[in-house]
VOGU-3710 file (C-alpha; in Angstrom, 3 decimals, decimal comma):
1> xxxxxxxxxx> -25,118/-32,965/-17,810  -22,288/-31,713/-19,923  -19,336/-34,089/-19,622  -16,052/-33,041/-21,139  -12,489/-34,231/-20,963  -9,387/-32,179/-21,529  -7,061/-33,386/-24,311  -5,112/-36,616/-23,856  -1,722/-36,382/-22,154  0,146/-37,135/-25,351
11> xxxxxxxxxx> -1,139/-33,994/-27,052  0,677/-30,686/-27,132  -2,213/-29,016/-25,308  -1,973/-31,429/-22,393  1,796/-30,993/-22,265  1,283/-27,242/-22,176  -1,178/-27,635/-19,311  1,321/-29,805/-17,441  3,927/-27,096/-17,848  1,555/-24,463/-16,504
21> xxxxxxxxxx> 0,639/-26,574/-13,493  4,250/-27,436/-12,701  5,620/-23,937/-13,178  5,032/-23,011/-9,544  8,070/-23,473/-7,295  5,633/-23,736/-4,362  2,404/-25,638/-5,094  0,449/-23,495/-2,634  1,090/-20,472/-4,838  -2,197/-21,471/-6,464
31> xxxxxxxxxx> -3,892/-19,456/-3,701  -2,353/-16,289/-5,081  -3,605/-17,126/-8,573  -7,155/-17,687/-7,391  -7,159/-14,540/-5,265  -5,810/-12,580/-8,215  -8,559/-13,903/-10,476  -11,162/-12,958/-7,866  -9,819/-9,417/-7,617  -9,759/-9,127/-11,403
41> xxxxxxxxxx> -13,400/-10,213/-11,435  -14,233/-7,157/-9,327  -14,847/-8,935/-6,043  -15,113/-6,462/-3,139  -13,502/-9,080/-0,882  -12,006/-12,569/-1,034  -12,533/-15,183/1,658  -10,202/-18,153/2,044  -11,168/-20,784/4,579  -10,246/-24,371/5,324
51> xxxxxxxxxx> -12,317/-27,165/6,785  -11,417/-30,759/7,634  -13,816/-33,706/7,616  -12,236/-36,740/9,318  -13,260/-40,333/8,775  -13,108/-43,408/10,965  -9,644/-44,390/9,718  -7,944/-41,318/11,235  -7,566/-39,722/7,864  -10,064/-37,433/6,167
61> xxxxxxxxxx> -10,690/-34,806/3,517  -9,411/-31,252/3,650  -11,618/-28,614/2,021  -9,899/-25,486/0,738  -12,439/-22,772/-0,062  -11,776/-19,600/-2,062  -14,943/-17,492/-2,241  -15,309/-14,251/-4,147  -18,230/-11,915/-4,765  -17,302/-10,615/-8,185
71> xxxxxxxxxx> -18,781/-10,771/-11,649  -19,112/-14,539/-11,775  -19,127/-16,511/-15,033  -21,707/-17,498/-17,602  -21,443/-20,454/-19,971  -19,600/-18,495/-22,655  -16,858/-17,454/-20,240  -16,629/-20,990/-18,858  -16,263/-22,542/-22,294  -14,124/-19,888/-23,957
81> xxxxxxxxxx> -11,849/-18,932/-21,075  -11,986/-21,029/-17,926  -11,508/-24,402/-19,602  -9,517/-23,233/-22,594  -5,744/-22,765/-22,470  -4,108/-19,421/-23,132  -7,311/-17,423/-23,321  -8,292/-14,644/-20,939  -10,807/-11,854/-20,599  -7,959/-9,682/-19,271
91> xxxxxxxxxx> -5,871/-9,390/-22,431  -6,171/-5,611/-22,793  -6,606/-4,534/-19,183  -3,390/-3,305/-17,561  -4,993/-3,302/-14,132  -5,456/-7,072/-14,296  -2,182/-8,893/-14,091  -3,337/-12,536/-14,336  -2,926/-12,952/-18,063  -2,841/-16,059/-20,291
101> xxxxxxxxxx> -5,641/-17,799/-18,372  -3,261/-19,780/-16,174  -4,685/-18,786/-12,809  -7,276/-21,506/-12,552  -4,988/-24,267/-13,828  -2,798/-23,675/-10,758  -5,288/-25,562/-8,575  -3,879/-28,815/-9,890  -0,456/-28,004/-8,404  -1,498/-29,605/-5,078
111> xxxxxxxxxx> -2,941/-32,675/-6,853  -6,488/-32,327/-5,452  -8,839/-35,292/-5,453  -11,625/-33,065/-6,760  -12,394/-29,394/-7,397  -15,916/-27,992/-7,232  -16,662/-24,619/-8,808  -19,980/-22,788/-8,419  -20,688/-19,524/-10,225  -23,516/-17,340/-11,512
121> xxxxxxxxxx> -23,781/-14,545/-14,061  -26,469/-13,011/-16,283  -29,168/-15,180/-14,725  -27,177/-18,380/-15,283  -25,791/-20,593/-12,544  -23,316/-23,404/-13,151  -21,453/-26,072/-11,240  -18,251/-27,698/-12,513  -16,599/-30,710/-10,936  -12,967/-31,298/-11,935
131> xxxxxxxxxx> -11,433/-34,729/-11,450  -7,780/-35,632/-10,724  -7,182/-36,385/-14,423  -8,379/-32,803/-15,144  -11,567/-33,966/-16,822  -14,658/-32,113/-15,693  -18,432/-32,302/-15,510  -20,472/-29,172/-16,103  -24,096/-28,916/-14,981  -26,587/-26,115/-14,811
141> xxxxxxxxxx> -27,636/-25,221/-11,275  -30,747/-23,779/-9,727  -28,776/-22,215/-6,858  -27,674/-18,631/-7,435  -24,157/-17,799/-6,279  -22,950/-14,260/-5,632  -19,698/-14,434/-7,582  -17,644/-17,639/-7,730  -17,020/-20,338/-5,113  -14,118/-22,735/-5,564
151> xxxxxxxxxx> -13,615/-25,701/-3,246  -10,688/-28,104/-3,498  -10,937/-31,505/-1,836  -7,774/-33,346/-0,839  -7,403/-36,527/1,207  -4,942/-35,934/4,041  -3,971/-37,529/7,365  -4,956/-35,489/10,411  -1,311/-35,069/11,531  -0,502/-33,170/8,306
161> xxxxxxxxxx> -3,295/-30,638/8,625  -1,712/-28,082/10,971  1,433/-27,679/8,862  -0,668/-27,391/5,708  -2,817/-24,676/7,286  0,265/-22,712/8,418  1,732/-22,906/4,910  -1,515/-21,678/3,369  -1,609/-18,715/5,735  2,014/-17,848/5,032
171> xxxxxxxxxx> 1,560/-18,034/1,262  -1,461/-15,741/1,423  0,448/-13,284/3,606  3,411/-13,295/1,239  1,498/-12,718/-1,977  -1,438/-10,675/-0,674  0,114/-8,671/2,163  -0,894/-5,290/0,736  -3,907/-6,173/-1,365  -6,258/-3,270/-2,035
181> xxxxxxxxxx> -9,090/-5,785/-1,807  -9,838/-7,155/1,686  -8,732/-10,782/2,026  -9,536/-12,973/5,010  -8,282/-16,355/6,148  -10,232/-18,638/8,447  -8,929/-21,919/9,810  -11,961/-24,116/10,574  -10,061/-27,409/10,517  -10,355/-27,792/14,296
191> xxxxxxxxxx> -14,133/-27,573/14,286  -16,184/-30,688/14,923  -19,388/-31,468/13,148  -22,277/-30,822/15,543  -25,960/-31,840/15,458  -28,082/-30,274/12,776  -29,604/-26,990/13,794  -33,117/-25,800/13,018  -33,312/-24,094/9,666  -33,508/-20,322/9,744
201> xxxxxxxxxx> -34,763/-17,851/7,156  -31,112/-16,961/6,412  -28,988/-20,146/6,563  -25,807/-18,136/5,961  -26,404/-15,579/8,731  -24,732/-17,603/11,484  -21,825/-18,472/9,213  -21,335/-14,816/8,232  -21,447/-13,651/11,841  -18,884/-16,236/12,945
211> xxxxxxxxxx> -16,658/-15,440/9,971  -16,579/-11,770/10,943  -15,363/-12,589/14,445  -12,972/-15,445/13,699  -11,586/-14,798/10,209  -8,158/-13,160/10,108  -7,465/-10,173/7,905  -4,565/-11,066/5,594  -3,846/-7,776/3,856  -2,197/-5,099/5,969
221> xxxxxxxxxx> -1,120/-1,454/5,528  1,990/-1,012/3,405  4,837/-0,513/5,868  8,560/-1,287/5,971  9,388/-3,488/8,934  12,945/-2,922/10,177  13,558/0,186/8,115  14,599/3,515/9,610  13,430/6,984/8,638  10,644/5,957/6,267
231> xxxxxxxxxx> 8,973/8,299/3,790  5,602/7,643/2,127  4,519/9,000/-1,232  1,318/8,845/-3,288  1,781/10,486/-6,675  0,829/9,890/-10,310  -0,968/6,627/-9,572  1,995/5,302/-7,622  2,061/4,581/-3,908  5,365/3,867/-2,221
241> xxxxxxxxxx> 7,153/3,649/1,083  10,917/3,957/1,122  13,450/3,960/3,936  16,960/3,179/5,076  17,579/-0,419/6,024  20,663/-2,386/7,123  19,476/-5,214/4,868  17,441/-3,691/1,999  14,487/-5,409/0,332  12,604/-4,341/-2,773
251> xxxxxxxxxx> 8,885/-4,973/-3,238  6,672/-4,351/-6,268  2,896/-4,670/-6,130  -0,060/-4,485/-8,505  -3,324/-3,862/-6,709  -1,433/-4,771/-3,578  -0,653/-8,290/-4,785  3,018/-9,095/-4,681  4,852/-9,166/-7,983  8,345/-9,358/-6,468
261> xxxxxxxxxx> 9,634/-9,047/-2,913  13,347/-9,756/-2,837  16,847/-8,697/-1,815  18,091/-9,388/-5,352  19,195/-6,062/-6,825  18,484/-7,251/-10,360  14,941/-5,932/-9,887  16,375/-2,385/-9,756  17,700/-2,457/-13,312  19,664/0,687/-14,216
271> xxxxxxxxxx> 18,686/2,291/-10,897  20,657/-0,204/-8,846  23,385/2,324/-8,067  20,883/4,957/-6,954  18,388/2,892/-4,942  20,230/-0,278/-3,966  20,944/0,873/-0,410  17,266/1,616/0,305  14,318/-0,619/1,118  11,054/0,168/-0,616
281> xxxxxxxxxx> 7,608/-1,090/-1,498  6,168/0,250/-4,730  2,519/-0,190/-5,697  1,113/0,618/-9,133  -1,663/-0,928/-11,202  0,504/-0,543/-14,305  3,264/-2,859/-13,051  3,509/-6,459/-14,254  5,743/-9,416/-13,580  7,813/-11,170/-16,228
291> xxxxxxxxxx> 6,708/-14,454/-17,739  9,051/-16,317/-15,381  7,511/-14,384/-12,454  10,920/-13,853/-10,845  11,213/-10,178/-11,762  9,090/-7,145/-12,497  8,669/-6,191/-16,135  10,948/-3,193/-16,649  8,906/-1,422/-19,319  7,744/2,179/-19,780
301> xxxxxxxxxx> 5,205/1,825/-16,951  7,971/0,609/-14,626  10,181/3,536/-15,599  7,439/6,051/-14,775  6,798/4,430/-11,410  10,516/4,378/-10,629  10,810/8,107/-11,349  8,281/8,683/-8,557  10,371/6,452/-6,324  13,550/8,402/-7,137
311> xxxxxxxxxx> 11,767/11,632/-6,197  10,846/10,024/-2,883  14,459/8,902/-2,387  15,675/12,469/-2,945  13,221/13,771/-0,356  14,263/10,987/2,018  17,884/12,098/1,697  16,921/15,600/2,815  15,065/14,023/5,736  18,252/12,157/6,616
321> xxxxxxxxxx> 20,336/15,327/6,847  17,720/16,963/9,061  17,428/13,850/11,227  21,203/13,799/11,691  21,163/17,426/12,811  18,328/16,668/15,224  20,255/13,715/16,688  23,308/15,912/17,221  21,229/18,635/18,840  19,769/16,037/21,224
331> xxxxxxxxxx> 23,253/14,628/21,883  22,228/11,235/20,536  24,595/8,771/18,914  24,781/9,606/15,229  26,664/6,584/13,899  23,644/5,081/12,165  22,815/8,370/10,426  26,436/8,827/9,314  26,327/5,290/7,927  23,322/6,071/5,765
341> xxxxxxxxxx> 24,834/9,384/4,636  27,908/7,421/3,552  25,675/5,142/1,497  24,135/8,190/-0,161  27,607/9,486/-1,065  28,486/6,098/-2,548  25,390/6,018/-4,743  25,483/7,045/-8,384  23,934/10,325/-7,263  26,743/10,863/-4,760
351> xxxxxxxxxx> 27,788/14,378/-5,897  24,259/15,663/-5,321  24,168/14,008/-1,901  27,484/15,622/-1,006  26,334/19,067/-2,075  23,272/18,617/0,124  25,212/18,561/3,394  28,718/19,963/2,742  27,910/23,162/4,655  25,807/21,496/7,372
361> xxxxxxxxxx> 27,356/20,953/10,850  27,152/17,171/11,073  30,496/16,193/12,621  31,100/16,641/16,382  34,644/17,281/17,597  36,069/16,442/21,015  34,874/19,757/22,460  31,318/19,143/21,298  31,564/21,743/18,566  29,783/20,700/15,379
371> xxxxxxxxxx> 31,937/20,958/12,277  30,963/21,123/8,641  32,645/19,142/5,908  33,969/22,433/4,537  35,731/23,145/7,863  37,144/19,640/7,959  38,521/19,966/4,444  40,096/23,327/5,259  42,057/21,829/8,171  42,771/18,730/6,082
381> xxxxxxxxxx> 44,541/20,894/3,509  46,812/22,168/6,284  47,381/18,872/8,091  47,361/16,520/5,128  45,011/14,221/7,028  41,678/14,254/8,864  42,502/14,009/12,554  40,418/11,898/14,944  40,295/11,819/18,728  42,662/9,635/20,750
391> xxxxxxxxxx> 42,566/7,937/24,143  45,074/10,524/25,406  43,123/13,525/26,750  46,353/15,476/27,339  47,369/15,212/23,678  43,847/16,091/22,525  43,824/19,146/24,797  47,287/20,253/23,651  46,246/20,102/19,995  43,037/21,934/20,798
401> xxxxxxxxxx> 45,086/24,662/22,488  47,033/25,053/19,261  43,800/25,439/17,248  43,685/21,901/15,844  40,291/20,213/16,306  39,832/16,452/16,484  36,681/14,675/15,303  34,910/12,030/17,329  36,143/8,617/16,227  33,413/6,237/15,113
411> xxxxxxxxxx> 33,466/3,549/12,376  30,403/5,034/10,694  31,841/8,558/10,856  35,015/7,229/9,272  32,990/5,619/6,486  31,154/8,890/5,853  34,374/10,942/5,740  35,862/8,410/3,338  32,771/8,321/1,114  32,506/12,140/1,115
421> xxxxxxxxxx> 36,024/12,637/-0,218  36,184/14,735/-3,341  39,802/14,901/-4,594  41,010/18,395/-5,487  41,697/19,136/-9,109  45,165/17,887/-10,132  45,492/15,970/-6,847  46,102/12,762/-8,771  48,299/11,361/-6,009  45,481/11,434/-3,439
431> xxxxxxxxxx> 42,889/8,881/-4,519  41,401/8,504/-1,051  41,038/10,606/2,061  43,558/9,906/4,800  42,084/9,460/8,288  44,203/9,014/11,387  43,980/9,225/15,142  45,940/12,241/16,310  48,432/10,049/18,212  49,351/8,397/14,915
441> xxxxxxxxxx> 50,553/11,799/13,683  51,429/13,765/16,821  53,192/13,098/20,094  52,984/14,961/23,366  56,439/14,132/24,749  57,841/14,122/28,212  60,508/16,797/27,711  63,704/15,985/29,575  65,773/18,860/30,882  69,495/18,475/30,294
451> xxxxxxxxxx> 70,076/18,300/34,040  68,046/15,063/34,158  70,342/13,296/31,684  73,260/11,171/32,783  76,649/12,872/32,398  77,481/10,738/29,366  74,074/11,470/27,742  74,504/15,186/28,464  77,906/15,284/26,751  76,571/13,440/23,704
461> xxxxxxxxxx> 73,552/15,728/23,355  75,613/18,923/23,803  78,187/17,817/21,221  75,503/16,710/18,742  73,707/20,029/19,199  76,903/21,967/18,465  77,494/19,935/15,312  73,957/20,586/14,081  74,268/24,312/14,747  77,572/24,368/12,839
471> xxxxxxxxxx> 75,834/22,805/9,849  72,382/24,370/10,089  72,874/27,542/12,114  69,976/28,465/14,402  67,343/26,768/12,262  67,255/23,664/14,457  67,019/23,454/18,215  67,759/19,964/19,559  65,566/18,889/22,479  65,436/15,612/24,360
481> xxxxxxxxxx> 62,287/13,837/25,448  60,583/10,533/25,976  57,702/9,344/23,866  56,435/5,836/23,829  58,324/5,036/27,029  61,292/2,780/27,537  59,129/-0,332/27,172  57,585/0,920/23,923  60,664/2,363/22,265  60,777/-0,304/19,590
491> xxxxxxxxxx> 58,998/0,960/16,510  59,152/4,574/17,657  61,133/7,088/15,549  64,517/8,452/16,604  63,309/12,040/16,420  60,260/14,180/15,704  59,878/17,673/14,358  57,897/20,468/15,928  57,719/24,220/16,358  60,352/25,894/18,494
501> xxxxxxxxxx> 57,794/26,957/21,080  55,425/24,020/20,694  54,520/21,227/23,059  53,212/18,857/20,383  55,561/17,186/17,921  54,759/15,577/14,612  55,943/12,149/13,630  58,218/12,090/10,571  56,491/11,406/7,280  57,744/10,748/3,784
511> xxxxxxxxxx> 56,655/13,461/1,413  58,138/15,105/-1,626  55,876/18,115/-1,140  57,194/19,976/1,917  58,784/23,319/2,715  62,597/23,141/2,222  64,309/22,837/5,595  66,622/25,796/5,031  63,557/28,064/4,905  62,164/27,141/8,323
521> xxxxxxxxxx> 63,219/26,971/11,937  62,050/24,109/14,079  62,765/22,024/17,112  64,046/18,502/16,658  63,001/16,220/19,504  65,425/13,374/20,198  63,866/10,189/21,563  65,809/9,442/24,769  64,586/5,829/24,796  65,537/4,987/21,206
531> xxxxxxxxxx> 68,029/2,127/20,881  70,291/4,129/18,518  70,612/6,938/21,028  71,480/4,413/23,714  74,051/2,816/21,408  75,674/6,172/20,575  75,756/7,055/24,276  77,746/3,900/24,952  80,047/4,589/21,973  80,682/8,141/23,191
541> xxxxxxxxxx> 82,846/6,786/25,987  85,370/5,715/23,332  85,030/8,630/20,860  82,604/11,424/21,717  82,986/13,364/18,446  82,452/10,283/16,274  79,391/9,236/18,272  77,959/12,763/18,073  78,579/12,904/14,318  76,831/9,562/13,849
551> xxxxxxxxxx> 73,856/10,747/15,899  73,640/14,049/14,014  73,724/12,231/10,634  70,999/9,884/11,809  68,843/12,814/12,918  69,168/14,537/9,540  68,448/11,274/7,766  65,409/10,629/9,965  64,022/14,077/9,235  64,870/13,853/5,516
561> xxxxxxxxxx> 64,441/17,604/5,136  67,924/18,969/4,452  69,849/19,492/1,235  73,249/17,986/0,425  74,976/21,181/1,587  73,854/20,564/5,180  75,444/17,120/5,202  78,700/18,562/3,848  78,819/21,266/6,531  78,120/18,669/9,182
571> xxxxxxxxxx> 81,020/16,534/7,977  83,336/19,547/7,912  82,384/20,433/11,485  82,990/16,877/12,637  86,379/16,750/10,934  87,286/20,029/12,641  86,636/18,317/15,961  83,300/19,985/16,623  82,803/23,593/17,507  83,664/24,969/20,864
//
């Protein structure tokens, strides 16, 4: 028997071992380390199974088995690597990520009462028993083992077993979800010891048969749960799945074992702005985790793998445009697709995304006609704003009759139109696209014929109209109408401007860039329900000309489109007592 003891706790070596054991945020992460070591040893599969042996006191011993069928170990490997800190057979192999020989030390993270290791290699078979103080006994064995068998023994009350088993299964699923090597998990803790059975030529046959039917496969195909419009790629030694996701996650894998699976965008490095809005899982045997194991090592191998991922993201973007067109053709709701297109426009590769769909008909208007971004921008140049549908079908129809289309109003469509804004050259005053419902810009008034006005209102309107014509000639035609209604007059403008033959009027807007008023003819729609008009109507009973002059001045001021000369002519006309 070869009895050895690891260095005393007051030595630097023992302190280093303590640090390695305690580095794991979750003690059960040791399962990942053992599975990783088994895969690195070339095992075609790894079997994890748990068994519980109760005693009369209601407590018992939990057995945690990790069995592999790999290369096994001989005495040299045991002495030089397994029981020696910071030494590993994997130093120069990029496909084996468990460096520094720390995998096996992780078993002490759960404070086992004993650990039994059986292994065979090159005609040698060995058994090692590790004690709680990390001392160990090493003996040569006559039993040949195919690979390495590790069993941890831990005293545990029966009521704690179920939770422990669930945690073990979860940890394996987290770290080994896409392992290239088959990994199984078998919970045998509920089994009771039965009477001894008659020996058979193959004592493991029954166990193997039962394992095949009851053991659960841990590793699963690499898919993105919850993602939409997923694309898969297998290129240059890199396998990846990438898709759009309301809550993106980023996963990196070596041999299918998890390096990082997180929502933290730090793992994207300089590609955060390009890929941050996408979920992906990226598998490459050249990837490694950092020493702290909270990030992937962003080295040259990572950069090459990420280039493959960027190519996949570019192809996914083209898929997105086509999927949006298909949704529109099928008259499906397209909000979700517009949302993802907006995210593409907001990425660091936004200009390329924009160029990829600028001429594609992706925006439905109220008539069901599909509009391109180019068409929208052409009308936007004329209107000064992107117009959206309203809850007033009559107004929408009137604008449509005048050749003005309105886009369907949806929060995601708004976000896409905003994200897709590309300011014109020299348009330094327009930093963002202006979006508005059509009823925020236009009004379809209830025109009031002069015969429907009260006598006092009719006199005021006629006199005001004569004053305006004296000052402005035939360039303005004063009309009267109701918009907003008597109950909604507060906050509504005194007047609106529109074409002489038009039914739709535009709300006044402040702008220094507009056609001078003396160059255009237009109708000026007076709001019959406005409080100032009502006030001037009352004042007209005392002095009609003064009330009309005040109303005319207010109309010119509201429109803010005339030069000083117009105000002077208006004053002269008022002083002359109006024009007959």
